Jmol script that loads the backbone (N, CA, C; Angstrom):
load data "model"
ATOM      1  N   MET A   1       1.224  -3.123 -30.159  1.00  0.00           N
ATOM      2  CA  MET A   1       0.944  -2.532 -28.854  1.00  0.00           C
ATOM      3  C   MET A   1      -0.409  -1.835 -28.906  1.00  0.00           C
ATOM      4  N   MET A   2      -1.080  -1.852 -27.786  1.00  0.00           N
ATOM      5  CA  MET A   2      -2.385  -1.193 -27.721  1.00  0.00           C
ATOM      6  C   MET A   2      -2.220   0.212 -27.165  1.00  0.00           C
ATOM      7  N   ASN A   3      -2.906   1.138 -27.786  1.00  0.00           N
ATOM      8  CA  ASN A   3      -2.947   2.497 -27.252  1.00  0.00           C
ATOM      9  C   ASN A   3      -4.007   2.564 -26.169  1.00  0.00           C
ATOM     10  N   LYS A   4      -3.948   3.603 -25.359  1.00  0.00           N
ATOM     11  CA  LYS A   4      -4.958   3.774 -24.330  1.00  0.00           C
ATOM     12  C   LYS A   4      -6.341   3.980 -24.938  1.00  0.00           C
ATOM     13  N   SER A   5      -6.380   4.559 -26.144  1.00  0.00           N
ATOM     14  CA  SER A   5      -7.664   4.791 -26.804  1.00  0.00           C
ATOM     15  C   SER A   5      -8.264   3.488 -27.316  1.00  0.00           C
ATOM     16  N   ASP A   6      -7.455   2.413 -27.420  1.00  0.00           N
ATOM     17  CA  ASP A   6      -7.955   1.125 -27.885  1.00  0.00           C
ATOM     18  C   ASP A   6      -8.721   0.379 -26.798  1.00  0.00           C
ATOM     19  N   LEU A   7      -8.553   0.766 -25.554  1.00  0.00           N
ATOM     20  CA  LEU A   7      -9.225   0.083 -24.454  1.00  0.00           C
ATOM     21  C   LEU A   7     -10.684   0.514 -24.375  1.00  0.00           C
ATOM     22  N   SER A   8     -11.556  -0.469 -24.192  1.00  0.00           N
ATOM     23  CA  SER A   8     -12.964  -0.130 -24.018  1.00  0.00           C
ATOM     24  C   SER A   8     -13.166   0.482 -22.639  1.00  0.00           C
ATOM     25  N   PRO A   9     -14.265   1.208 -22.446  1.00  0.00           N
ATOM     26  CA  PRO A   9     -14.494   1.828 -21.128  1.00  0.00           C
ATOM     27  C   PRO A   9     -14.555   0.800 -19.991  1.00  0.00           C
ATOM     28  N   SER A  10     -15.131  -0.372 -20.240  1.00  0.00           N
ATOM     29  CA  SER A  10     -15.205  -1.379 -19.176  1.00  0.00           C
ATOM     30  C   SER A  10     -13.816  -1.942 -18.871  1.00  0.00           C
ATOM     31  N   ARG A  11     -12.994  -2.078 -19.903  1.00  0.00           N
ATOM     32  CA  ARG A  11     -11.630  -2.572 -19.698  1.00  0.00           C
ATOM     33  C   ARG A  11     -10.805  -1.549 -18.925  1.00  0.00           C
ATOM     34  N   ARG A  12     -10.964  -0.278 -19.247  1.00  0.00           N
ATOM     35  CA  ARG A  12     -10.262   0.786 -18.533  1.00  0.00           C
ATOM     36  C   ARG A  12     -10.692   0.817 -17.074  1.00  0.00           C
ATOM     37  N   ARG A  13     -11.983   0.655 -16.845  1.00  0.00           N
ATOM     38  CA  ARG A  13     -12.513   0.639 -15.470  1.00  0.00           C
ATOM     39  C   ARG A  13     -11.944  -0.557 -14.696  1.00  0.00           C
ATOM     40  N   GLU A  14     -11.802  -1.685 -15.388  1.00  0.00           N
ATOM     41  CA  GLU A  14     -11.229  -2.870 -14.758  1.00  0.00           C
ATOM     42  C   GLU A  14      -9.780  -2.609 -14.325  1.00  0.00           C
ATOM     43  N   TRP A  15      -9.004  -1.942 -15.168  1.00  0.00           N
ATOM     44  CA  TRP A  15      -7.617  -1.608 -14.819  1.00  0.00           C
ATOM     45  C   TRP A  15      -7.565  -0.630 -13.656  1.00  0.00           C
ATOM     46  N   GLN A  16      -8.434   0.356 -13.658  1.00  0.00           N
ATOM     47  CA  GLN A  16      -8.466   1.327 -12.566  1.00  0.00           C
ATOM     48  C   GLN A  16      -8.801   0.633 -11.244  1.00  0.00           C
ATOM     49  N   THR A  17      -9.756  -0.296 -11.289  1.00  0.00           N
ATOM     50  CA  THR A  17     -10.128  -1.030 -10.087  1.00  0.00           C
ATOM     51  C   THR A  17      -8.973  -1.904  -9.605  1.00  0.00           C
ATOM     52  N   PHE A  18      -8.299  -2.580 -10.538  1.00  0.00           N
ATOM     53  CA  PHE A  18      -7.154  -3.423 -10.188  1.00  0.00           C
ATOM     54  C   PHE A  18      -6.048  -2.594  -9.531  1.00  0.00           C
ATOM     55  N   LEU A  19      -5.734  -1.443 -10.114  1.00  0.00           N
ATOM     56  CA  LEU A  19      -4.680  -0.598  -9.551  1.00  0.00           C
ATOM     57  C   LEU A  19      -5.074  -0.049  -8.191  1.00  0.00           C
ATOM     58  N   LEU A  20      -6.333   0.323  -8.033  1.00  0.00           N
ATOM     59  CA  LEU A  20      -6.802   0.799  -6.727  1.00  0.00           C
ATOM     60  C   LEU A  20      -6.626  -0.287  -5.670  1.00  0.00           C
ATOM     61  N   LEU A  21      -6.998  -1.509  -6.012  1.00  0.00           N
ATOM     62  CA  LEU A  21      -6.879  -2.605  -5.051  1.00  0.00           C
ATOM     63  C   LEU A  21      -5.424  -2.897  -4.714  1.00  0.00           C
ATOM     64  N   THR A  22      -4.562  -2.987  -5.721  1.00  0.00           N
ATOM     65  CA  THR A  22      -3.187  -3.426  -5.477  1.00  0.00           C
ATOM     66  C   THR A  22      -2.296  -2.326  -4.923  1.00  0.00           C
ATOM     67  N   VAL A  23      -2.570  -1.074  -5.249  1.00  0.00           N
ATOM     68  CA  VAL A  23      -1.681   0.018  -4.828  1.00  0.00           C
ATOM     69  C   VAL A  23      -2.169   0.685  -3.548  1.00  0.00           C
ATOM     70  N   VAL A  24      -3.469   0.744  -3.346  1.00  0.00           N
ATOM     71  CA  VAL A  24      -4.011   1.498  -2.207  1.00  0.00           C
ATOM     72  C   VAL A  24      -4.669   0.583  -1.175  1.00  0.00           C
ATOM     73  N   LEU A  25      -5.655  -0.163  -1.594  1.00  0.00           N
ATOM     74  CA  LEU A  25      -6.527  -0.838  -0.635  1.00  0.00           C
ATOM     75  C   LEU A  25      -5.841  -1.982   0.115  1.00  0.00           C
ATOM     76  N   ILE A  26      -5.180  -2.884  -0.596  1.00  0.00           N
ATOM     77  CA  ILE A  26      -4.555  -4.033   0.069  1.00  0.00           C
ATOM     78  C   ILE A  26      -3.425  -3.596   1.007  1.00  0.00           C
ATOM     79  N   PRO A  27      -2.506  -2.706   0.599  1.00  0.00           N
ATOM     80  CA  PRO A  27      -1.492  -2.251   1.564  1.00  0.00           C
ATOM     81  C   PRO A  27      -2.096  -1.543   2.777  1.00  0.00           C
ATOM     82  N   LEU A  28      -3.118  -0.719   2.537  1.00  0.00           N
ATOM     83  CA  LEU A  28      -3.753  -0.009   3.644  1.00  0.00           C
ATOM     84  C   LEU A  28      -4.404  -0.986   4.622  1.00  0.00           C
ATOM     85  N   LEU A  29      -5.118  -1.977   4.108  1.00  0.00           N
ATOM     86  CA  LEU A  29      -5.739  -2.970   4.983  1.00  0.00           C
ATOM     87  C   LEU A  29      -4.694  -3.798   5.724  1.00  0.00           C
ATOM     88  N   SER A  30      -3.574  -4.072   5.084  1.00  0.00           N
ATOM     89  CA  SER A  30      -2.501  -4.815   5.752  1.00  0.00           C
ATOM     90  C   SER A  30      -1.934  -4.024   6.922  1.00  0.00           C
ATOM     91  N   VAL A  31      -1.679  -2.745   6.717  1.00  0.00           N
ATOM     92  CA  VAL A  31      -1.145  -1.900   7.790  1.00  0.00           C
ATOM     93  C   VAL A  31      -2.152  -1.782   8.929  1.00  0.00           C
ATOM     94  N   ILE A  32      -3.422  -1.613   8.598  1.00  0.00           N
ATOM     95  CA  ILE A  32      -4.454  -1.496   9.627  1.00  0.00           C
ATOM     96  C   ILE A  32      -4.564  -2.796  10.429  1.00  0.00           C
ATOM     97  N   THR A  33      -4.461  -3.943   9.753  1.00  0.00           N
ATOM     98  CA  THR A  33      -4.545  -5.231  10.436  1.00  0.00           C
ATOM     99  C   THR A  33      -3.382  -5.429  11.402  1.00  0.00           C
ATOM    100  N   VAL A  34      -2.167  -5.148  10.945  1.00  0.00           N
ATOM    101  CA  VAL A  34      -0.992  -5.323  11.805  1.00  0.00           C
ATOM    102  C   VAL A  34      -1.029  -4.337  12.970  1.00  0.00           C
ATOM    103  N   ALA A  35      -1.412  -3.093  12.707  1.00  0.00           N
ATOM    104  CA  ALA A  35      -1.493  -2.099  13.777  1.00  0.00           C
ATOM    105  C   ALA A  35      -2.578  -2.478  14.783  1.00  0.00           C
ATOM    106  N   GLY A  36      -3.697  -2.976  14.291  1.00  0.00           N
ATOM    107  CA  GLY A  36      -4.769  -3.401  15.192  1.00  0.00           C
ATOM    108  C   GLY A  36      -4.344  -4.550  16.078  1.00  0.00           C
ATOM    109  N   TYR A  37      -3.637  -5.522  15.500  1.00  0.00           N
ATOM    110  CA  TYR A  37      -3.134  -6.647  16.291  1.00  0.00           C
ATOM    111  C   TYR A  37      -2.134  -6.165  17.344  1.00  0.00           C
ATOM    112  N   GLY A  38      -1.236  -5.265  16.961  1.00  0.00           N
ATOM    113  CA  GLY A  38      -0.271  -4.708  17.903  1.00  0.00           C
ATOM    114  C   GLY A  38      -0.958  -3.968  19.036  1.00  0.00           C
ATOM    115  N   PHE A  39      -2.014  -3.230  18.712  1.00  0.00           N
ATOM    116  CA  PHE A  39      -2.749  -2.509  19.742  1.00  0.00           C
ATOM    117  C   PHE A  39      -3.417  -3.474  20.713  1.00  0.00           C
ATOM    118  N   ILE A  40      -3.997  -4.557  20.175  1.00  0.00           N
ATOM    119  CA  ILE A  40      -4.653  -5.539  21.038  1.00  0.00           C
ATOM    120  C   ILE A  40      -3.641  -6.184  21.981  1.00  0.00           C
ATOM    121  N   VAL A  41      -2.466  -6.565  21.456  1.00  0.00           N
ATOM    122  CA  VAL A  41      -1.425  -7.170  22.296  1.00  0.00           C
ATOM    123  C   VAL A  41      -0.972  -6.178  23.358  1.00  0.00           C
ATOM    124  N   TRP A  42      -0.755  -4.931  22.966  1.00  0.00           N
ATOM    125  CA  TRP A  42      -0.320  -3.903  23.915  1.00  0.00           C
ATOM    126  C   TRP A  42      -1.365  -3.705  25.013  1.00  0.00           C
ATOM    127  N   PHE A  43      -2.639  -3.659  24.630  1.00  0.00           N
ATOM    128  CA  PHE A  43      -3.701  -3.440  25.605  1.00  0.00           C
ATOM    129  C   PHE A  43      -3.821  -4.616  26.566  1.00  0.00           C
ATOM    130  N   ILE A  44      -3.710  -5.848  26.064  1.00  0.00           N
ATOM    131  CA  ILE A  44      -3.772  -7.029  26.923  1.00  0.00           C
ATOM    132  C   ILE A  44      -2.596  -7.037  27.892  1.00  0.00           C
ATOM    133  N   GLN A  45      -1.419  -6.613  27.419  1.00  0.00           N
ATOM    134  CA  GLN A  45      -0.259  -6.564  28.310  1.00  0.00           C
ATOM    135  C   GLN A  45      -0.406  -5.476  29.362  1.00  0.00           C
ATOM    136  N   MET A  46      -1.143  -4.413  29.055  1.00  0.00           N
ATOM    137  CA  MET A  46      -1.414  -3.395  30.082  1.00  0.00           C
ATOM    138  C   MET A  46      -2.270  -3.979  31.196  1.00  0.00           C
ATOM    139  N   ILE A  47      -3.202  -4.853  30.843  1.00  0.00           N
ATOM    140  CA  ILE A  47      -4.120  -5.422  31.829  1.00  0.00           C
ATOM    141  C   ILE A  47      -3.464  -6.558  32.613  1.00  0.00           C
ATOM    142  N   PHE A  48      -2.853  -7.516  31.891  1.00  0.00           N
ATOM    143  CA  PHE A  48      -2.342  -8.727  32.536  1.00  0.00           C
ATOM    144  C   PHE A  48      -0.833  -8.694  32.776  1.00  0.00           C
ATOM    145  N   GLY A  49      -0.131  -7.714  32.261  1.00  0.00           N
ATOM    146  CA  GLY A  49       1.307  -7.650  32.420  1.00  0.00           C
ATOM    147  C   GLY A  49       2.013  -8.344  31.264  1.00  0.00           C
ATOM    148  N   PRO A  50       3.282  -8.078  31.105  1.00  0.00           N
ATOM    149  CA  PRO A  50       4.019  -8.703  30.017  1.00  0.00           C
ATOM    150  C   PRO A  50       4.175 -10.206  30.255  1.00  0.00           C
ATOM    151  N   PRO A  51       4.401 -10.953  29.193  1.00  0.00           N
ATOM    152  CA  PRO A  51       4.567 -12.398  29.362  1.00  0.00           C
ATOM    153  C   PRO A  51       5.846 -12.723  30.126  1.00  0.00           C
ATOM    154  N   GLY A  52       5.817 -13.789  30.857  1.00  0.00           N
ATOM    155  CA  GLY A  52       6.974 -14.232  31.633  1.00  0.00           C
ATOM    156  C   GLY A  52       6.706 -15.595  32.230  1.00  0.00           C
ATOM    157  N   HIS A  53       7.678 -16.125  32.920  1.00  0.00           N
ATOM    158  CA  HIS A  53       7.476 -17.436  33.551  1.00  0.00           C
ATOM    159  C   HIS A  53       6.697 -17.263  34.860  1.00  0.00           C
ATOM    160  N   LEU A  54       6.058 -18.340  35.250  1.00  0.00           N
ATOM    161  CA  LEU A  54       5.269 -18.291  36.486  1.00  0.00           C
ATOM    162  C   LEU A  54       6.033 -18.784  37.648  1.00  0.00           C
TER     163      LEU A  54
END
end "model"
wireframe off; spacefill off
backbone 0.3
color backbone group
């Protein structure tokens, strides 16, 4: 097994970057994308009305 002291500084930085991306950035961007899409749909429905038959 490798100790934390066995990791080179560049390898440690790579792990920190990977964890930042997978734990913080990607989930945050996913939530922002879904919320943004929901807001756009809500705003369009305010202007044109909810979907329905003609």
